[in-house]
C-alpha positions as CSV (number, residue, x, y, z in Angstrom):
1,M,66.9,117.2,105.6
2,K,70.2,118.5,105.9
3,E,72.6,117.3,103.7
4,K,75.3,115.3,105.6
5,S,78.9,116.9,105.4
6,F,81.6,115.7,103.7
7,N,83.7,112.9,105.5
8,Y,87.9,114.1,104.6
9,F,89.0,111.3,107.2
10,R,87.0,108.6,105.4
11,V,88.7,110.3,102.2
12,F,92.2,109.9,103.4
13,T,91.1,106.2,104.0
14,E,89.9,105.3,100.8
15,M,93.2,106.8,99.2
16,V,95.3,104.3,100.9
17,E,92.6,101.5,99.8
18,G,93.3,102.5,96.8
19,S,97.3,101.9,97.5
20,M,96.7,98.8,99.0
21,A,94.9,97.9,95.8
22,A,97.8,99.0,94.0
23,A,100.2,96.9,95.8
24,R,98.2,94.0,95.9
25,L,98.2,94.1,92.2
26,L,101.8,94.6,92.2
27,D,102.4,91.5,94.4
28,E,100.7,89.2,91.9
29,I,102.1,90.5,88.8
30,L,105.4,90.2,90.4
31,E,104.8,86.6,92.0
32,N,103.0,85.6,88.4
33,Y,104.7,87.5,85.7
34,D,103.6,87.1,82.2
35,P,105.0,90.0,80.2
36,L,102.6,89.1,77.3
37,A,100.0,90.5,79.9
38,L,101.3,93.5,81.1
39,D,99.7,96.2,78.9
40,V,96.6,94.5,80.7
41,R,97.8,94.7,84.4
42,I,98.9,98.2,83.4
43,R,95.0,99.1,82.5
44,Q,93.8,97.4,85.8
45,M,96.2,99.8,87.8
46,H,95.5,102.8,85.7
47,D,92.4,102.3,87.1
48,I,93.1,102.3,90.6
49,E,95.2,105.2,90.0
50,N,92.6,107.3,88.6
51,S,90.1,106.2,90.8
52,N,92.5,107.8,93.6
53,D,92.6,111.1,91.7
54,V,88.9,111.3,91.3
55,L,88.5,111.5,94.5
56,V,91.7,114.1,95.2
57,H,90.0,115.9,92.4
58,D,86.3,115.6,94.2
59,T,88.2,116.7,97.9
60,L,90.2,119.8,96.6
61,N,86.3,121.3,95.1
62,Q,85.2,120.1,98.4
63,L,87.6,122.2,100.6
64,I,87.4,125.1,98.3
65,K,83.8,125.3,99.8
66,E,84.1,124.2,102.8
67,F,83.3,127.0,106.0
68,L,85.1,125.1,108.6
69,P,87.1,121.8,107.8
70,P,88.0,119.4,110.5
71,I,91.5,120.4,110.8
72,E,93.5,123.0,108.5
73,R,92.5,123.2,104.5
74,E,96.3,123.3,104.2
75,D,96.8,119.8,105.4
76,I,93.8,117.9,104.4
77,S,95.0,119.4,100.6
78,A,99.0,118.4,101.2
79,L,98.0,115.1,103.0
80,V,95.2,113.9,100.2
81,E,97.8,114.7,97.5
82,E,100.4,112.9,99.5
83,L,98.3,110.3,99.8
84,D,98.3,109.7,96.2
85,N,101.8,109.2,95.7
86,P,102.4,105.8,96.8
87,T,99.7,104.7,94.0
88,D,101.3,107.1,91.5
89,A,104.5,105.3,92.2
90,I,103.2,101.7,92.1
91,E,101.9,102.4,88.9
92,D,105.0,103.6,87.4
93,V,107.2,100.4,88.3
94,L,104.7,98.4,86.1
95,F,105.6,101.4,83.3
96,A,108.9,100.4,83.8
97,L,108.8,96.8,83.3
98,Y,107.1,97.1,80.1
99,M,109.5,100.0,78.3
100,Y,112.3,98.3,79.2
101,N,110.5,94.9,77.9
102,V,111.4,92.8,80.6
103,T,110.8,89.2,80.5
104,E,111.8,88.0,84.0
105,I,111.8,89.3,87.5
106,R,114.5,89.3,89.6
107,P,114.0,87.9,93.5
108,E,115.2,91.2,95.3
109,A,111.6,92.8,93.4
110,I,109.3,90.2,94.4
111,K,111.1,91.1,98.2
112,F,110.0,94.6,97.4
113,S,106.2,94.5,97.0
114,K,105.9,92.4,100.4
115,L,107.2,95.1,101.8
116,I,105.4,97.9,99.9
117,V,102.1,95.5,101.2
118,E,103.3,95.3,104.4
119,A,103.9,99.3,104.7
120,V,100.8,100.3,103.0
121,D,98.7,97.7,105.1
122,I,99.9,99.7,108.4
123,L,99.4,102.8,106.8
124,Y,95.6,101.5,106.1
125,D,95.3,101.2,110.0
126,A,96.5,103.9,111.0
127,S,94.6,105.7,108.7
128,I,91.4,104.8,110.3
129,E,92.3,105.8,113.5
130,F,93.8,109.4,111.9
131,K,89.9,110.8,112.9
132,D,90.5,110.0,116.0
133,F,94.0,111.4,117.2
134,K,92.6,114.4,119.1
135,K,91.7,111.3,121.6
136,D,94.5,109.8,121.3
137,D,97.5,109.7,118.8
138,T,99.7,106.5,120.8
139,S,98.1,103.9,118.4
140,T,98.6,105.9,115.5
141,K,101.8,107.4,116.0
142,E,102.8,103.5,116.5
143,K,102.0,102.7,113.6
144,I,103.8,105.4,111.6
145,I,107.0,104.2,113.1
146,K,106.1,100.8,112.2
147,V,106.0,101.9,108.4
148,N,109.4,103.9,108.8
149,E,110.9,101.1,110.2
150,I,109.8,99.0,107.1
151,E,111.0,102.0,105.0
152,G,114.7,101.3,106.5
153,K,114.0,97.8,105.6
154,G,113.3,99.2,102.3
155,D,116.7,101.3,102.0
156,K,118.5,97.9,102.8
157,L,117.5,95.9,100.6
158,Y,117.5,98.2,98.0
159,I,121.4,98.4,98.7
160,E,121.4,94.7,98.3
161,A,119.7,94.4,95.0
162,I,122.0,97.3,93.8
163,R,125.0,95.3,94.9
164,E,124.0,91.8,93.5
165,L,122.8,93.4,90.9
166,Y,126.3,95.0,89.5
167,T,128.0,92.0,91.0
168,N,126.8,89.2,89.3
169,C,124.8,90.6,85.6
170,Q,126.6,90.8,82.7
171,D,123.8,91.8,80.5
172,S,124.4,95.5,80.3
173,K,120.9,96.2,79.1
174,E,119.5,94.2,82.1
175,V,122.0,96.3,84.4
176,I,120.4,99.8,83.7
177,A,117.0,98.9,83.2
178,W,116.9,97.3,86.7
179,T,119.1,99.8,88.1
180,K,115.7,101.8,87.6
181,I,113.3,99.8,88.2
182,I,114.6,98.9,91.9
183,S,114.8,102.4,92.1
184,K,110.8,102.8,91.4
185,L,110.5,99.8,93.7
186,E,112.4,102.0,97.0
187,K,110.7,105.3,95.8
188,C,106.9,102.9,96.3
189,L,108.0,102.7,100.4
190,D,109.5,106.3,100.7
191,N,106.2,108.1,99.7
192,L,104.9,105.0,101.8
193,E,107.0,106.9,104.7
194,K,106.1,110.3,104.0
195,S,102.6,109.9,104.0
196,A,102.9,108.5,107.5
197,N,105.6,111.0,107.7
198,L,103.1,113.6,107.0
199,M,100.5,112.1,108.7
200,E,102.5,112.5,112.2
201,F,103.1,116.2,111.0
202,I,99.2,116.9,111.1
203,M,98.3,115.4,114.3
204,M,101.0,117.4,116.1
205,K,100.2,120.8,114.2
206,N,96.2,120.2,115.1
207,M,96.9,119.3,118.8
């Protein structure tokens, strides 16, 4: 019986599924914040992040021995590694909350988590369609544009959040901590946009 070929496009979707799980976990943590449970939550997040790392490792190992991949090798390698970054960035947010001993969540952080969930959900839909981009890439490109639009909302939220922090917060330690946390939240959206844009670049290159 012939061995089933490795499905790279399925891996791309599984990578985004990992980011979806991480985004939802982050949103749940921020919505129902309990600093005493943060170490447990970090372990949960790390399990998700580690699963994506395994996917990257397995995919790159397969790519080494692949005779004829569906798209160029460097594109597969670049995309699978780029798709790992959003989950890493989401995990970094939890590390920051823990390191800076945050006891209360600012409302802007929850607004960010909602945008992250929204963006990753759209990226997931785009990743499902990605395998058929040579037949029709219109719908996928539309979803990539939506991810870009959400990242734009994140840029505006970042400016507003930092302005609010430096205008109304009198605790210098809190200002420093939240400046870094807000930057990490914004980076989550940046990484989702980079993943979407790389997907679009690969579509254009391989048409």
